[in-house]
N, C-alpha and C positions, 0 to 999 in steps of 0.2 A: 436068616432073612435080615436080622439087624446088621450082621457083618456086611452083607451086600449093600444095605442102605448107607452104612458109614463109608464104604468104599466109593459109592456113587457121589456122596457129598464131598469127599476128599478130592475126587477127580474133578468135580465142577469147580471147587475152590482153586485148584491148581490151574485149571483152564483160565479162570478169571484173573489169577495173578499173572499168567503169561501174557494176557491181553492188556493188562493195565498200563496206562500211559506212564512213561518215566519222565520225571521232572528234575532238572538240575538247576540250582540257583547259585549265582556268584555275584553278590553285590547288586548292581543295577541291571544285570543280565540274567535272563531265565531261558533255559533250553528245554523244549518239550519234544518227546518222542510219542506222537499221538497213537491211539488205538488203530485208527483207520485213516483213509485218505492217501493220496499219492505221495504227499510230503512225509518222509520218514523223520526228518528233523526240522523243527521250527525254533528259531531263536528270536526273542524280543529283547531290545536294549533301550533303556530310557536314556535319551540324549540330553534333554532338558525339560522344562515344564511344558513345552508345547510340541515336542518331537519324540516319536518312538520309531526305532529302526526295527525292521523285520527281515530276517533271512530264512530261507527255506531251501531244501534240496530233496530230491528223490533218492539220493545215495544214503549210505549208512552214517556218514559224517559230513559236516560242513567243511569246505576246503579252507586251507590256509591261503590267504590272499595278500598280495602286495598292497602298499599304500594306494588308496584310490586316487585316480587322476582328477576326479571332480570334487571329492569331499576333502576339506581341510581338516587337520587334526582337531579333535574336540576334547574339551575337558570333561572328566567324569562328573555327573551331577552330585550335589551334596546329599549325604546319606538320608537326611530328614526331608528330602524334597520329593520322595516317591515311596510307594509301597507296592509289594508284590504279594498277593494273597492266593490261596489255593482252596478250592472246594472239590467235592467228589466229581463234579462235572467239568470244571474249567479252571484256568489260570487267569487272574486279573492283574494287569500291570497298570498302576495308577500314578500318573503325574498330576501336577496341579491343574492343568488345563486340558488334559486329554487322558483317556484310559483305553486300554485294549483288552479284550476278552478272547481267550483262545479255548476252543472246545477240545477237551482231552480225547473225545471219541473220534472226531473227524479232522482236527487241526484247523477248523474254520476260524477265521479271525474277524472280529467286529470292533469298530472304533466308536467311542462315545465322547461327549464333552467331559470336562473334568468332574462334573457332578454325577456322571453316569446316567443322566436323564434323557439326553438327546442322542439318538443314533445318527452318526454321521456317515458311516460306511460299513457295509456288511457284505462279506463274500457270498457270491452266488454258489449254487451247487457245483461241485468240481471247480471251486474257485482258484485252485492252484493245480496246474497240470505241467508235467515235465516229459520231455522226450530226449533220449540220448542223441547227441549230434557229433558228427565227424566232418571236419572241413573237407569239401571236395578237392581233389588233387588240382583241378584246373584253376581253383581260386588262389593257390598258394603264392604265385608270382615268383619272381627271380630277384635275388639280392645276394651280394657277397656277405662275408662276416658270419656272425652267429646265426644259425638256423633254428626254427622252432623245434622244440623237443617233441617227443611222441605225446607227452601229456598235453602239450599246448595245441595239439591237433584235435583234441576232444573236449567236449563241454556239454552243456545242456541247452536245449530250446525250452522256453517256458512261456506259459500264459497265466496271467492273473485276471480275475473277473469279479466284479462287484455289482450288486443290485443298485439301481438308481431310480429315485422317485420321479414322477412326471414333471415336477416343477424345478428339477435340477438343471444346471447349465455348466458346461465345461469350457475352459479357455487355456491358452498357453500353447505348449508343444513346439514353440519356435515360430518360424515365419514361413507361410505357404501361400500359394498363388491362385486359389480358387474362389476368392471373395467369400470365404466362409469364416464366420466369427464364432458363434456359439457352436462348439464341436459336438454337442449332444446328438447322438444318432448318426454321426458322420464317421467316415474312415479317413485315416491319414497314414500313409507310409512314411516312416521316419528314417530318412537318410540325408546326406549332404549332397547338394548339387547347386550349380549356378542358379540363383534366384530362390533356392529352397534351403532353409536352415532348420535343423531338427534339434530340439532340446528336450530331454526326457523328464519333463516336468509339466504336470497338468494341475490346474486349480479349479475349484468348484465355487459356485455362488453360495454354497452352504458353508463357506469359510474354512475349507481345508485344502490341502494339496498333496500330491504324490510325486515324489522324486525317486526314480529308480536308477541305481548305480550300475549302468551297463552301457557299453560303447558300440555295440553291434547294430546292424539294421533292425529296426523294430516296427511294430504296427500298432496304431491306436484304432480301436473299433474292430472291424473284420480281421480275424487273425490269419486268414487264408489268402492265397494268391487270387487276384482277379481272374475271372474265367474268360476264355475265348467265347465268342458269341454262340458257336455251335454246341457248347457244353451247357448253356443256360436256356437256349431256345431251339425249337424246330425252325429251320431256315427255309425260306422259299425265295425263288428268284422273282424278277419283276413280272414274269408271266404267271406266277403262282405255282411253279413246279418245285416240289420239295427237294431239299438237299443242300442248297447253297444260295447265297446272294448273287446278284449280277454286278460285276465290275466293268465299267465302260471307261476306257482310257483314250482320250482324244488329244493328239499332240498339237503343237503350235501351228502345224500346216493343215489341220483338220482331219488327219488320218486317224481312224478309230480302231481300237482293239477291244474285244469283249471276251470276258472269261468268267467262270464261276469262282466265288470266294466263300470259303467256309469260316473264315475269320478275317478280321481287319487288324493286322498286327505287324506293321512295318515301322517299328519304333526305334530301331538301332542298327548299327553296322559294326563290323569288326575288321581289323586290318587284313588286307589280302595276303600278307606275308606271315601272319601269325599261325604257327603250326598248331598250337593248342586250340585256337578258335576254329581252324579248318577241320580239326578232328572231332570237335565236340559241339559245334553250334552251326546249324545250317539255316537259322531263322533270320528275322529282321528284314532289312531292305533287299536282301538277296532274293526274296520271294516275290518281289515286284516283277512285272513282265520283263523278261530278258531282252536287253537291247532297246527298251523304250526310253526315250528322252523326256524326262519330267519337266524340263525347263519350258515354261510357257504353256504347259499342258493343262487340261481340265479333266478331272476324274470324278466319276459318280459311282458310288456304291449304293445299290437299291434293291428292294425286295420286301419281304415280310418276315416278321419274327413272331413266334408263338410261344409264350412262356409255359413251362411245366408246372408252375405254381402261381397262385395269386399272392402278390407281394408288392412292396415298393422296391423297384430295381434301381440300384445305385451304380451308375455308369462312370467310367473314367475315359476321357478323350485326350489323346496325345496328338499334337499337331505342330507342323511347321508349314508356313504359307497361310493362305486364307481358307477358312473352313466354316461350314454350317451343318447343322444336324436337324433332321425332322423325324419325329416319331408320331404315328397316328394322325398324320395330316397337320401336325402343329410344329412350328419352329421351336425346338427345345434348346438349341444353342444358336443364338444369333451370330452373325459373322464375327470371327476372331482371327487374329494374325500373330504369327511369330516368325522370326528369321530362321533359316534352315539349320544354322550351326548351334542354335540354342532353343530347341522346341519347348513347348509348355504343356502342362497337364491341367485339365479342367474337369470338374466333377459336376454331375447333375443327376437328378432322380426322376423316375417316371413310375406312376402307379399302373400295374398291369394285372390282368385277370387270366387265370389258367385257361388255356385252350382258345383264347381270343387273339386272332392275328392282328398285328398292327404294322402298317407300312413303316419301313426304315429307309431313310434317304440321307446320304452324306455327300455333300458337294465340296470338293477339295481342289484348290489351285495350289500345287506345290511351289515351294520357294527354291528355284534353281534346279539344277540337274540331279542333285542328291537331296532328297527331302524325306520327311517322316510323317506317318499318320497311323493312328491306332484307336480302336474302340473296344473296350472290354467292360465286364460287368461283375460286380461282387455277387457271390452266391446269395440267393434270397434267404432272409432270416426273419424271424418274428419281430414285431415291434419291440418287445421286451428285450430280445437279444441285441437288436440294433442299438437300443438306448442304454444298455448296461455300460459300465466303465470297464473296458477290456483293453489290456496291454499284452502284446506278444513280443518276445525277444528272441532273435534268431540264435544267438550264442552267448553264453556267459558261464561262469563257473558255478553260480548258484543264483537263485532269486534273491535280490537284495534291494529293499526299498525303504524309504523314509515317509512316514505319515506325519504331516505337519498341520497345525491348526492355529486359529487365532480368532479374535473377535471381529475381524474384518480382513479383507484381502491384503491390505498393507502388512498386517501382522503375519499372514501366511507367507508373503514374499520375503519378509524379514527372516523368517525361519529358513527359507531357501538360501539367503545370503549368509546366515549363521553357518549353514552346512558347507556352502561352496565358496565362501569368501566375500568380504565386504567389497562394494564397488569403490574403485579408486575415485578420488576427486579430480575430475577432468579440468584441464586448464581453462581459464575464462575465455580465451580466444577461440576455443573449440565451439563455443556457443554463437560465435559470429558467423558471417557468411563465408562459404567456401565456393570458389570458382574453379571449375575443372572442365576439361573437354577431352575427347579422344582424338587428338592429343596435341599438346604443344610440341612442335617438331624441332624447335630451335630455342636456344637461350634467349634470343631477341624476342621471339613471340611471347614467351612467358613473362619476361620483364616488362615488355611494352603493354601487355594486357593489364598487369597490376597498375602500371602508370596511368592507363586510361581510366581505370576506376577512380584513382585519386584525382585526375583532371576533371572528371565529371562529378566528383563529390558524391559518389555512390559508395556507401559503407561496405567494407570488406576487411576480413582478417587473413584469409587463407587462399593461397594459390597452389595448384597441384600439378606435379609432373607425372603424367601417366607413363605407360610402358614405352619401350623402344627408343630410349635415349642413348642406348649403347650401340657400338658397331654392329652391323646387321648380323654377323655370324658369332656374336659374343654374348648372347643372352646368359645371364648369370655371372658375368665377369664383374658387374657393378662399375664398369668403366663408362664414362661419357664419350660419345663419338665426337672427336675433336673439331671436325669441320662445322658441326651444328652447335656444339657447346664448347667454344674455345676456352672458356674460363669458368668452370662451374663454381669455383670459390667466389668469383666476382658476381656471378648470378645470385648466389645466396646472400651475399653482402648487399646487393642492390635491393633484393626483396626486403631485407631487414631495415635498410635505410628508409624505405617507404612504409615502415611499421607493419609489414606483412609477415606472415608465417609461411613456411615451405613444407609441403608434404611430397614424398616421393614414393613411387610404386616399386615394390620389390616382391618378386615371386619366389616360391621355393623350387623353382625350375632352373635347370642348367643345360646348356648345349654340351654335348659330349666332348667337344674339342677345347672347352675352356679349362683353364688351370684349376678353377674352383671345383668343377666337376671331378677332375682327376684326383684332387686331394681328398674329396669326400668318398669317391668310389674306391680309392686305394684302401680305405679303412672299412669298406663294406657298408657304407652309409647311403648308397644310392639305390633307388629302385631301378632294376635293370630290365624289366619286362618290356618297357616301351622301346628302348634302343634295340633290344634283341628282336623284337617284332618289326623293326624297320619303320616305326612311326615317325613321320616328319610333320612338323607344324606348318602353319599357314604363311610364314614369313618368307619372302623371296621364293626360291625354289623349294623351300622346306628344309628344316634341320632336325637331325636326331637329337633327342633330349631325354632327360629323366628328372624326377623329383627326389629330394633328399628325405631320409627317414627321420622325421622330427620326434619320433618316439624314443630315440636314443639320446640320453642327456649329453653325451660327449659330442655327438653330431650337432646338437643345438649350439653348443659352445663354439664349434668351428664355423657353423653357419653365421652366427653373430660376429665372430672375429673377422670373417671375410667382409661382411657388411661394414663393420666398424673401420677397418683399414682403409676402405675406399670411400665410404659415404658418410661416416659419422666423425670419428676422430680425424680421419683423412681430409675432411672438409671443415675442420675447425669446430666441430660439434654444432654446426649451424642448421642441420636438418631438424625440424621441429616435430614432424609426425611421419609415421610409417604406414604406407598403404600396402597391406599384405594381401595381395590379390590371389585368386585361385587356391585358397587355403582349404578347400574341401578334402583332399586335393583333387583338382580337376585335370588329370593327366591328358585325357582325350575326351572330346565331346561325343555324345550320342552313342555310347557303348552300352552293352547289357550289364546288369548288375554284377554278374560273376566276373566279367572281364575288368570292371572297375576295381574290384578287389585285387585281382591279379596285378593290375598296374601299380597299386600302392602297397605292395607287400612282398615278402613278409616284413613285419616290423620288429624292432628290438625287443618288444614285449611279448610277441606272439604273432598269430596270424592277423592279417588285415580283416578277415571275417569277424574276428572277435573285437578288433579295435578300429572299426570302420568309420565311426562318426566323430572321433575326438581329435582329429589331426589339428584343427585350427587352435585348439586349446594348448597343445604342447608347442605348436609353432609360436603362439603368442608368448608363451613362457620364455622362449629363446630371446625374443626382442625385449620384453619387459625387464627380465633379469640381466640381459646383456647390457642394455643402456644404463640401468641403475648401477651395474658393476663397474662401468667406466668412471662414474662419479664417486662411488663409495661414500655417499653421504656428505660430500663436500658442500660448502656454502653455495647457495643459489642453484642447487641441482634442479634442472628443468624437469617438469612432469613429462612422463612418457605418454604418448598418445598413439594408439594403433587403430587403423580402420581395416576391417577384415571382411571378406565376402562370405565367410562362413561363421558359425558360432556354436558354442556348446556350453553346457552347464559349468559354471565357474569362470567363464571368460571375463566377467566384470572385474575380477580381482587383478587382472593384468592391464588395466586402463585401456580396455579394448571396446570399441564401438563396432557395430555391424551395419553394413548397408545391404540392400535387398538384391544386389546383383544386376545382371545385364537384362533388365526388364524391357519390354516393348514400349514403343511410343504410341500407345492406344489409350482411349478413354477407359476401356475395361481394365487395362494394366494399371492405370492411375487409381481406379477404385480398389483394385486388389491390394494396393499398398496400404490402404487404410486398415483393412482387416489384418493384413500381414504385420504392420507395425504395432497394432494394439495387442495381438496375441504374442508377439515377440516380447513386448514390454511386460506382459503378464507372465512370461516365462522367467522373469526375475532379473533380466539384463537391461539396465535402464537407458543405455545410449544406443539409439537406432536411427538410421537415415536411409535415404534412397537416392537414386539418380533422378533428381527433379527434371521433369520433361521426358523421362524415359531414355534408355540407352540405344536400343536397336531401332532404326528408323525405316519406316515404309518408303518404298521408292517414290510414291506419289509426293511425299513431302520433300524429298531430295530434288525431284524434278521441279516442284513449285518454287523452291528457293533458287534453283539455277535459272529459271525463267525470270524471276524477280531481279537477280543479279545482272542479267543481260538487258532487260527491258524496263525494269521498274514496275512491272505489272504485278498486282496482287490478285492472283486467281483464287478460286474457292478453296483449294487445298492449302494455300498459304494462309488464308484467313483462319482456317481450322487449326493449322499448325500454331499460329500465334496465340489463338485462344487457348489451345491445349497447354502451351507453355505458361501462359498467364495463370490459368487455373492451378497448374501444378506448383508454380512458385508460391501462390497464395497458400496452398496446402502445406508446402514445405516450411513456411514461416512459423508453423505451430506444431512442430515436432522437435525432438532433441537436436538433431543435426540439420542445418539449413544449407544444403549443398546442391549445386547445379552441375550436371555432368551428362555427357552423351556423345554419340557419334554425330557426324556432320548432318545437318546444318549446325554452324557454330552456336555455342550456348551463351555467350556473353549477351547481356540484355540488349545492347546496341546492335548486335548482329541478329537478334530475334526480331526487333522492331525499332523504327526510328523514335526519337525522343518525344515526338508529339503524339505517339500512338498510345492507346489505353493500356496495352500490355506493358509498355515501358513505364508509364506513369504508375501503374499498379505495383510493379516490382519495386520501384523506388520508394513508394509509400510503405510497403510491408517490410522492406529492408530497414528503413529508418525506424519503423515501429519496433522491429526486433531489437535494434540497438538501444532504443529508449527503454525497453523492457529488461535490459541487462541486470539491474539490481534484483529484479524478480527472478529471472532465469538462473542467475548464478546462485541465488539462495536455494533454488530447487536442486542445483547440482550439489551444493553443500549438504542438503538434506539427504540426497541419494547416498552419500558416504556415511554421514553421521546417524541418520535416522532410517536408513534402508528404504528411502522414498522411491517412488516411481514417477517419472516426469510426464510421460504420455499415458493418460489414464482413461481406460474404457469407463463409460458411465457406471457400469456395475461396481466399480471400485468405490465410488463416492455416493451412489444412490441405490445400493443394494436394498431390496425390499420393495422398490417400485417395479412391478412386474413388467412394465413396458420397456425397461432398459436392457434386459438380458440378451436381446437379439439386435441391439443397435450397434452396428459396426462402422458407421460413417459419421459419427459425432464422437467427440471425446473432450476431456479436460486436459489442458496443458497446465499442470499445477493445480492448485486448489481454486483458482478464480475463473479461468478463461475456458469457455466451451466453444471449440472450433467446429464449424459445420461446412466443410469444403463442398465445392460443386464438381460433380464428376461426369457431367453430360454436356455434349456440344450444344451451344446456343441456349442452354438453360439460363433463365433470368429470374428464377425463383426456385425454392426447394422446400421440401417438408422438413420441419424440425420438431423434435419432441423436447418439451421442457419438463425435466423431472419434477415430481410433485413436492419434494422435500423443501423447496425454497422458491422464492420469486427470482426473476431474471431481468437483466438490463441489456439493451442493445449497446454493444461497446461503442459504436460510432455516434449514436444519437442519445443514449442513456434513457430511452423510453423503457417503461417498466412493463413486464409481462408476467402474469400469474403462472406458477408452476402447475404441473399436472395436466397439460394439454398439448395437443399436436396442432401446429399451425403451418400454413404456407407463408413463407417470408420472402422478401425481396432478396435477390442476389445479382445485382448489376455486374456487368462485365468486369469492372475494376475492383470488385469487392465481394468477399465471401461473408456469409453470416457468422458473426462471432458474438457471444453473449457472456455476461458476467453474472455470477450468482450473487444473490443478496447475502450480505455479510462478508463479502470479499474485501480484501485490502491489497491494493496493487501499488508497489513503489516504482514509479517511472523516473528514469534518470535523464541525463542530458543527451542532446543530439550529438552523435559521434561518428567519426569516419572509421575508427577501429575500436576494439573493445576496451582498451585502457587509455584512450586518448585523453579523457577528462575524468577527474574524480567526481563522484556523485555528491558534491557538496550541497546541492539543492535537489531534494527529492520531492517530486509532486506525488503526494500520497493520496491516491484515490480510494475513498471508502464508500461502500455501497450499502445503504441502509436496508433494513428489513429483517435482519438477524444479527446476533452477536457475531463477531469475527476475530480471528487471530492471524498473525503473520510473524514469522521470525526472519529478520533480515540477517543474512550470513555474509561475512566479508573476510577476505584474507589477502595475501599478496598476489594471488591469482595465477602464478606461473610456476611456483616451486613447491618443495615438500615440507616447508616449515609448518604447515598445518598438522603434520604428523607429530610435531614437537609441541603442539598445543598453541601455536601462534595463529590465532584467528579471533574474530569477535562476533558476537550475536547481539541483536536488539529485538526483544519481544514487544510486539505491538498488539494492543487489544482494543476492540471497538465494542462499546456497550450500547446496544440499540435503544434500550429504554430511556437512557439519559442523553443519547446522541453525543457521547463523550469518547475521546480517543486517548488511550494511555500509551505513551512511548516509554517502555521500560528502561531501566538502567542498563547501560552497555556492559556486557560481560566479555572479558578477554581483551587481548591486544595483539598487535603485530606491527612490524616496521612499515611506516608510511600510512598508518591508520589516521583517518580524519578525527581530530580531537573535538572539533566543533563542526556543525553542519546545520542546514536549515531543512525543515519539513514544511512544505506547503500542503496543508490538509484540505482536500476537496471532497466534500460530502455530497454524494449523489442520492437523491430521494425520489420516490415514485411520483410525487406531486410537483417536482420542479426539474424536469429533464433539461439537460444542456449538452450540446455537442461536445465530443471529446476534444479537448484543447490541451496540447502538450507544450505549446509555446509560452503562453502566459495565462494559465488558468486562474480563475478567481477562487481563493481559498483562505484558510487561516494560517498565517506564517508563524512558525515556531522555531526559535533558536534552541538548538540541542547541543549540550556539552557533555553528554554521557550520563547524566542523572535523569531519573524518572520525571516525566512531564505528563500531566493530564490536561486535556483541553476539551471544554464543552463547546459544541458546535451549534 
């Protein structure tokens, strides 16, 4: 009996040993093979005091991976800066400001602050899930050269999920177009597309962030595909018969066609000559009524939907043309519009009860003969599920993410920049005004436009040459069409003689007949699916084309060399900025996701399925290193500046700004840019802009301008157009890039409205204000590089702890001082503004004082948007200028706003070159003591060529009891001579 007992004990001990977690330690890295859970291997790595990296896989070993595209090389942390401890239950990885605890039993990971007292993030049950993934054959695409290996066709799909408390909020993820700000409880598909930029970084108001190192299509929130309507609801037609909705199609002549619809999914098309599409995809607009002409038509989808579960239903609407949606007798989507070639997606939620029918009605006026419409819904989930932090990745070699933390969101974003690269210091002229249109068609048009700005004394730095300056059949040749641009060198010289800067549009696209295409294709560096499928673009009769493979480092070198020979060195190195359009890459509009992958693959690194989202990053690498390679550090090397329609983690290190793409000219589109810009900025990339005024124009505005041009009559549509442009320009003055662009009507302010019109006067006022703010704005740009600062700041960044600010997406801080509150509705002459409770506030224009912690309706006259200054702010205003470096700021009107202590660091350098990398810059720390009403201008630190050795500060103290209108001409203040030594002034 004793022998049996001993055998039983020995057996149990052996079983326990076989199940025990295996732990391997190597310096700052610990690898765990947990007892349970789907992850067989979990590795934690201390990156620094605030960052821990986590890798996991369902395979037996973690894969060996190449150098990350987004993460720059990191130095190993000092040995005494972290500890790794083991208990019978867990592994604890402790850095100075963050710690991670891993359960040996389940592999569950929890993150705490450095003291281990505050739980920041905890995995949900099944918090790490994996599925084997093989790239579908139809997604592979066609390209010469090296093909993906068998191993590169396979990977993992993964999902990570964490619990989230009720008071948490999420931001970042890039730039999206549904007017959504706080992403808690929301869904976002993460891919690149015109107007949509996806960045795999999310931050929390709990002062942490997650950056996952993956490049494929991802999802935040719901990890599953949206459902067709018939999968989520019982459908009934408009007479109440079960089975489908009713679709009524009425053409422009009044002829109607009625049919049943079990889904509304007409969201894409594929080329008629694409063999792979014909074999594998019969969906999209092919399923619209055969032979029905949508141009001028009116379509109604109606009936009843009955849910299978009680839940909040999260819908996604896809539309081109005009559209409205009603559910349960209520308008849930007021009229929206988009042009047919660039549809938009919009999300909305409806609470619904199991078994209770509600009427659904969609009214759609398609845009043109080929148009798009769709309505789908996310699978219903519990509130806890919806509000968890869930990230799904379609394809990667493993799960690989970085948990970053800080005392505030600035420190969190600083961690992101530590990982992905510091933001370049953008040239000062990039902060000035940019004038663009689609498009200047001749050399004379472009030069005369800049000359008109100078004649009217309207400040401007930058003029932009959009696409199609080449001969019609030579896209990608980088040649100017000689009849319209007889002397490109003279054009650039003329721009520079007027103290302007020149940006030119370059696409990664080539017509197949160009020499540049042939050179790249011969090396196997062109994506060939597009020409193989006979895709022709919209120019003339249409031309076959392809995009180059920017993932190949040698292809990038050739791409830059071709540009350099024709456009940079070939034009005397006079091009100042590069507009890298369609860098998603957008080979063809309005295609299904699988075909988009086929069009831009395979890549030199593997399949486009795995490398779907990072194209703009490697394309930016080509230009940044290409231009810097021309100069090789020579004296007065000009700073690189790129403007790209897409973006990805790490883009900031290549001196790249992003704009929000070809957005519509609608009020809802303007409002969407507010939330888009704020979330993009909190994605860690500091320079962002938009097409002020919107790009794609409704026909009613075109017709109104044509009527005015013929008759001088300003009809109601033209009045709205002018007000929309006015409000958008006011908005644009308070974001990092101040840039006007769009389709006809022309966008120069004198073409928008005559000089006695309030829209004209308002633009001139804000343009002048922008230039007088240049010492303030350029300091912010310096901070972005040296301090990892964010220029366009959601209120949650500066006023976290005030519960009211976490959902405010239409007010923000531009730097530490200015709270901009744009107007996003037609004929609105006031708006609601929330004043965060942490400080008092001053009206910028009148300097009237307002207590914090309250919401008020404030005036918003046509010519002015509400802007407020926080108490304790210090704003250096410079001289009135026509371009950014016309005058030295030898007199700074230093406005100081009483009510709190304040600090400001004035940053200055040469403004255009890379000498700041050599330490050639200066800073002046300015401090305001509210108790004594004294200002200390600290000793200047550093120096650079052309630095002002002496200057004057006119210190203007604004107090609650003595408001005075903003005066930048001759404000009354205390004049101080400053020679670089500390000066203290009591006011």
